[in-house]
C-alpha positions as MATLAB code, in Angstrom:
seq = 'MKKSPIIALDFATSEEVYPFLFPFEQSLFLKVGMELYLQEGPSIVYKLKEMGHDVFLDLKLHDIPNTVGQAMKGLARLGADLVNVHAAGGEAMMIAAREGLEAGTTAGNKRPSIIAVTQLTSTSEKQMQEEQLIQSSIDESVVHYAKLAKNAYLDGVVCSVLEAKKIAEACGNEFLRVTPGIRLADGDAHDQVRVATPANARLLGSSHIVVGRAITKAANPVKAYENILKMWEENA';
ca = [
     -12.579  -31.260  -27.367;
     -12.583  -33.043  -24.018;
     -15.303  -32.406  -21.431;
     -12.966  -33.224  -18.540;
     -11.883  -30.520  -16.068;
      -9.332  -28.112  -17.544;
      -6.185  -27.914  -15.430;
      -4.730  -24.395  -15.322;
      -0.954  -24.708  -15.695;
      -0.188  -21.664  -13.576;
       3.550  -22.188  -13.774;
       6.264  -19.834  -14.972;
       8.316  -22.287  -17.039;
       8.218  -25.688  -18.700;
      10.718  -26.913  -16.070;
       7.813  -26.781  -13.624;
       5.168  -28.091  -16.042;
       6.691  -31.391  -17.104;
       7.459  -32.760  -13.607;
       3.894  -31.849  -12.628;
       2.474  -33.771  -15.620;
       4.754  -36.815  -15.326;
       2.639  -38.775  -12.770;
      -0.543  -38.479  -14.849;
      -1.188  -41.500  -17.045;
      -4.213  -40.156  -18.940;
      -4.661  -37.489  -21.595;
      -5.640  -34.185  -19.982;
      -7.188  -30.852  -20.927;
      -4.609  -28.176  -20.016;
      -4.769  -24.387  -19.895;
      -1.725  -22.386  -20.945;
      -2.067  -18.809  -19.758;
      -0.122  -15.636  -20.373;
       2.568  -16.244  -17.768;
       3.626  -19.600  -19.207;
       3.125  -18.671  -22.871;
       5.154  -15.466  -22.609;
       8.059  -17.388  -21.087;
       7.957  -20.441  -23.364;
       6.254  -19.271  -26.552;
       4.610  -21.602  -29.090;
       6.897  -24.506  -28.149;
       4.885  -25.217  -24.987;
       1.702  -25.693  -27.042;
       3.478  -27.928  -29.576;
       4.960  -30.072  -26.799;
       1.702  -30.517  -24.893;
      -0.069  -31.508  -28.096;
       2.705  -33.999  -28.902;
       2.095  -35.509  -25.451;
      -1.545  -36.111  -26.409;
      -3.204  -33.394  -24.338;
      -5.915  -30.910  -25.336;
      -4.809  -27.286  -24.913;
      -6.763  -24.168  -24.003;
      -4.531  -21.233  -24.982;
      -5.782  -18.533  -22.627;
      -4.348  -15.255  -23.942;
      -7.533  -13.132  -23.743;
      -6.762  -11.057  -26.834;
      -8.204   -7.530  -26.826;
      -7.168   -5.028  -29.490;
      -8.464   -3.466  -32.701;
     -10.173   -5.987  -35.003;
      -7.388   -6.198  -37.589;
      -4.698   -6.834  -34.988;
      -6.707   -9.546  -33.242;
      -7.654  -11.150  -36.540;
      -4.039  -11.359  -37.678;
      -2.921  -12.651  -34.287;
      -5.551  -15.388  -34.392;
      -4.462  -16.334  -37.890;
      -1.030  -17.090  -36.448;
      -2.334  -18.816  -33.329;
      -4.461  -21.151  -35.448;
      -1.273  -22.846  -36.638;
      -0.229  -23.871  -33.122;
      -2.798  -26.644  -32.848;
      -4.536  -25.448  -29.667;
      -8.059  -26.766  -29.177;
      -9.510  -23.651  -27.541;
      -8.541  -19.949  -27.629;
     -10.151  -16.773  -26.339;
     -10.621  -13.016  -26.607;
     -12.178  -10.340  -24.393;
     -15.835   -9.726  -25.277;
     -15.313   -6.086  -24.261;
     -13.386   -5.674  -27.530;
     -16.734   -5.661  -29.289;
     -18.608   -7.671  -31.883;
     -16.446   -6.542  -34.822;
     -13.296   -7.637  -33.004;
     -14.807  -11.021  -32.174;
     -15.844  -11.527  -35.791;
     -12.302  -10.668  -36.912;
     -10.897  -13.135  -34.375;
     -13.072  -15.978  -35.654;
     -12.308  -15.139  -39.278;
      -8.588  -15.022  -38.489;
      -8.778  -18.473  -36.939;
     -10.628  -19.802  -39.964;
      -8.073  -18.279  -42.338;
      -5.151  -19.693  -40.364;
      -6.500  -23.222  -39.995;
      -4.881  -25.527  -42.525;
      -6.971  -27.604  -44.922;
      -8.322  -30.789  -43.415;
      -8.002  -29.556  -39.819;
     -10.748  -28.304  -37.526;
     -10.335  -24.714  -36.407;
      -9.819  -24.163  -32.681;
     -12.949  -23.370  -30.725;
     -13.070  -19.719  -29.717;
     -14.730  -18.212  -26.662;
     -14.992  -14.716  -25.200;
     -14.248  -13.588  -21.654;
     -17.287  -11.791  -20.224;
     -16.402  -10.523  -16.757;
     -13.396  -11.986  -14.958;
     -14.278  -14.197  -12.002;
     -12.103  -11.900   -9.877;
     -14.489   -8.998  -10.623;
     -17.280   -8.170   -8.191;
     -20.440   -6.326   -9.170;
     -19.363   -3.332   -7.058;
     -15.991   -3.196   -8.797;
     -17.598   -3.502  -12.236;
     -19.987   -0.645  -11.509;
     -17.431    1.660   -9.910;
     -14.392    0.998  -12.110;
     -15.901    0.017  -15.467;
     -18.915    2.352  -15.035;
     -21.246   -0.454  -16.131;
     -24.370    0.272  -14.113;
     -26.294   -2.914  -14.858;
     -26.067   -5.990  -12.645;
     -23.125   -8.299  -13.295;
     -25.565  -10.952  -14.544;
     -26.941   -8.540  -17.142;
     -23.452   -7.508  -18.236;
     -22.281  -11.098  -18.633;
     -25.371  -12.224  -20.563;
     -25.093   -9.148  -22.816;
     -21.481  -10.007  -23.645;
     -22.504  -13.636  -24.256;
     -25.148  -12.531  -26.763;
     -22.561  -10.385  -28.576;
     -20.242  -13.403  -28.757;
     -23.036  -15.554  -30.153;
     -23.847  -12.862  -32.731;
     -20.179  -13.045  -33.790;
     -20.549  -16.843  -34.187;
     -18.119  -17.635  -31.397;
     -18.436  -21.009  -29.704;
     -19.061  -19.768  -26.181;
     -17.813  -17.640  -23.321;
     -15.772  -17.624  -20.149;
     -18.028  -16.752  -17.236;
     -18.520  -17.608  -13.593;
     -20.645  -20.563  -12.571;
     -23.215  -18.102  -11.225;
     -24.102  -16.891  -14.747;
     -23.788  -20.188  -16.634;
     -27.468  -21.179  -16.538;
     -28.671  -17.744  -17.689;
     -26.231  -17.865  -20.589;
     -27.487  -21.307  -21.607;
     -31.032  -19.957  -21.537;
     -30.080  -16.920  -23.641;
     -27.686  -18.565  -26.099;
     -28.535  -22.276  -26.136;
     -27.073  -25.279  -24.374;
     -24.502  -25.952  -27.136;
     -22.948  -22.534  -26.463;
     -19.920  -23.223  -24.245;
     -19.822  -21.915  -20.675;
     -16.226  -22.309  -19.503;
     -16.059  -21.472  -15.819;
     -12.930  -20.655  -13.785;
     -13.173  -19.897  -10.084;
     -13.584  -23.567   -9.146;
     -12.701  -24.352   -5.555;
     -13.209  -27.311   -3.237;
     -15.657  -26.799   -0.366;
     -12.813  -26.265    2.111;
     -10.528  -24.467   -0.353;
      -9.190  -20.914   -0.354;
     -10.837  -18.562   -2.893;
      -7.469  -16.760   -3.372;
      -8.045  -13.803   -5.753;
     -11.359  -15.088   -7.108;
     -14.686  -13.571   -6.094;
     -17.382  -15.557   -7.934;
     -16.528  -19.181   -7.103;
     -18.164  -22.626   -6.876;
     -17.345  -26.275   -6.248;
     -17.055  -28.743   -9.180;
     -20.362  -30.372   -8.245;
     -22.194  -27.050   -8.073;
     -20.647  -25.953  -11.350;
     -22.172  -28.917  -13.180;
     -25.554  -28.449  -11.507;
     -25.559  -24.712  -12.272;
     -24.872  -25.139  -15.979;
     -21.132  -25.066  -16.674;
     -20.083  -26.932  -19.804;
     -16.403  -26.932  -18.750;
     -14.603  -26.070  -15.508;
     -11.110  -24.655  -15.074;
      -9.250  -25.754  -11.943;
      -5.820  -24.467  -10.970;
      -4.357  -24.403   -7.488;
      -6.751  -27.014   -6.076;
      -4.818  -29.451   -8.294;
      -1.435  -27.862   -8.987;
      -0.757  -27.025   -5.325;
      -2.189  -30.255   -3.907;
       0.074  -32.661   -2.046;
      -1.010  -35.344   -4.525;
      -2.107  -33.642   -7.774;
      -3.203  -36.891   -9.458;
      -5.489  -37.794   -6.556;
      -6.824  -34.234   -6.395;
      -7.592  -34.311  -10.126;
      -9.324  -37.686   -9.853;
     -11.474  -36.442   -6.960;
     -12.490  -33.336   -8.900;
     -13.175  -35.387  -12.034;
     -15.408  -37.702   -9.996;
     -17.350  -34.798   -8.496;
     -17.760  -33.309  -11.971;
     -18.872  -36.516  -13.671;
     -21.220  -37.646  -10.891;
     -23.365  -34.592  -11.527;
     -23.436  -34.924  -15.333;
];
């Protein structure tokens, strides 16, 4: 699985995706979220893999353990490199998700890596406490979810950059810390709350960063990607 920045394909249809990708000459790590997947279905994953890209299928599954396990068994056949669930579904659900992936992965192939969403980067501590009735700090909540994911033998979590180092300390450096909410220093935070620049993300312990509009909405997406890649790699 690539270590390069993950580009969030926040597009509605493949008619928008392929013209965006055309100018790029290198193999990329791409995130397919719910909006795109629900419009295009498995074909978008197959096509991106045929083009030589790594794919993070970001569907954030959250349901009873049997349902999530069976869903993951089917998703394993798509060839995505990374998939995820919501840690709030609990340890039993995460175990079922991993076991479903293992059962669905064909002989001779490596199962997709699986990570758990802790708290969304659009969630503030105040919102978490008032709406989810979780009265700990957001750091404590995120690290707790990370430990549950590790207990379920998942490969890592989705978290904000601000919690990445604490998760590495609690779960080990090999445990993935995939961090959305990446913005350039002069960029708009949009609907994100817990954000950081690519350089800060590396310094603060992210193993992977997810970048969307800073690349997809740039006047020159290839140049924007190359600048972000440089900032990311310079701090490795």
